[in-house]
C-alpha positions as CSV (number, residue, x, y, z in Angstrom):
1,M,-194.1,157.6,-19.7
2,S,-192.4,158.1,-16.3
3,A,-190.3,160.9,-14.9
4,F,-188.1,161.1,-11.8
5,I,-185.8,163.5,-10.0
6,V,-182.2,162.6,-10.8
7,S,-179.8,161.8,-8.0
8,P,-177.3,164.3,-6.7
9,E,-174.5,162.1,-8.1
10,T,-176.0,162.1,-11.6
11,M,-176.5,165.8,-11.5
12,H,-172.9,166.4,-10.4
13,R,-171.7,164.4,-13.4
14,A,-174.0,166.3,-15.7
15,V,-172.9,169.7,-14.4
16,A,-169.2,168.8,-14.6
17,A,-169.6,167.6,-18.2
18,I,-171.6,170.7,-19.3
19,H,-169.2,173.1,-17.4
20,A,-166.2,171.4,-19.1
21,A,-167.9,171.6,-22.6
22,R,-168.6,175.3,-22.1
23,L,-164.9,176.0,-21.9
24,D,-164.7,175.2,-25.6
25,Y,-167.0,178.2,-26.3
26,P,-165.5,181.3,-24.6
27,G,-168.3,183.6,-25.9
28,L,-171.1,181.7,-24.1
29,P,-172.1,182.7,-20.6
30,N,-170.3,180.6,-18.0
31,P,-172.4,180.3,-14.8
32,S,-170.9,178.8,-11.7
33,R,-171.4,175.1,-11.2
34,N,-173.8,175.8,-8.4
35,A,-175.9,178.1,-10.5
36,L,-176.0,175.6,-13.4
37,G,-176.9,172.7,-11.0
38,R,-179.7,174.7,-9.5
39,A,-181.1,175.7,-12.9
40,L,-181.0,172.0,-14.0
41,Y,-182.7,170.8,-10.9
42,T,-185.3,173.5,-11.3
43,L,-186.0,172.2,-14.8
44,N,-185.9,168.5,-13.6
45,I,-188.3,169.2,-10.7
46,E,-190.7,171.2,-12.9
47,A,-190.8,168.4,-15.5
48,V,-191.6,165.8,-12.9
49,Q,-194.3,168.0,-11.3
50,Q,-195.9,168.4,-14.7
51,R,-195.9,164.6,-15.1
52,Y,-197.3,164.0,-11.6
53,P,-199.6,167.0,-11.0
54,D,-201.4,165.4,-8.1
55,A,-198.3,165.3,-5.9
56,N,-198.8,168.0,-3.3
57,D,-195.4,167.8,-1.8
58,I,-192.1,167.5,-3.6
59,R,-191.1,164.7,-1.3
60,D,-193.8,162.6,-2.9
61,L,-192.3,162.8,-6.4
62,P,-190.4,159.8,-7.9
63,G,-186.7,160.0,-7.2
64,W,-186.9,162.3,-4.2
65,D,-186.1,159.7,-1.6
66,G,-182.5,160.3,-0.5
67,C,-182.1,163.6,-2.3
68,E,-182.1,165.9,0.8
69,R,-178.9,167.6,-0.4
70,M,-180.5,169.1,-3.5
71,P,-182.8,172.1,-3.9
72,D,-186.1,171.1,-2.4
73,R,-188.8,172.8,-4.4
74,S,-189.6,174.8,-7.4
75,P,-191.5,178.1,-7.2
76,G,-195.1,177.7,-6.3
77,R,-194.9,174.2,-4.7
78,S,-194.8,173.2,-1.0
79,G,-191.9,171.3,0.5
80,G,-189.2,173.6,1.8
81,S,-187.2,176.6,0.8
82,S,-187.2,178.2,-2.6
83,L,-184.7,177.6,-5.3
84,A,-184.2,181.3,-5.9
């Protein structure tokens, strides 16, 4: 099975859909779109790192090429600034 980091365009669409759906449930927490996107990218990056544990740098992960606009590492990995 393969795994890859999704493109910023795909993440923007996912965040917009999730954010819009949350409006139907006023009792749920409603994080900002940026916070939601960062959380989803953190999850996506961690999943890809688990699939490809030998990648020492996030830029070596599948899907990273061209994704300079997104958070560039999850906690504990090399490759740039923290997502926190």
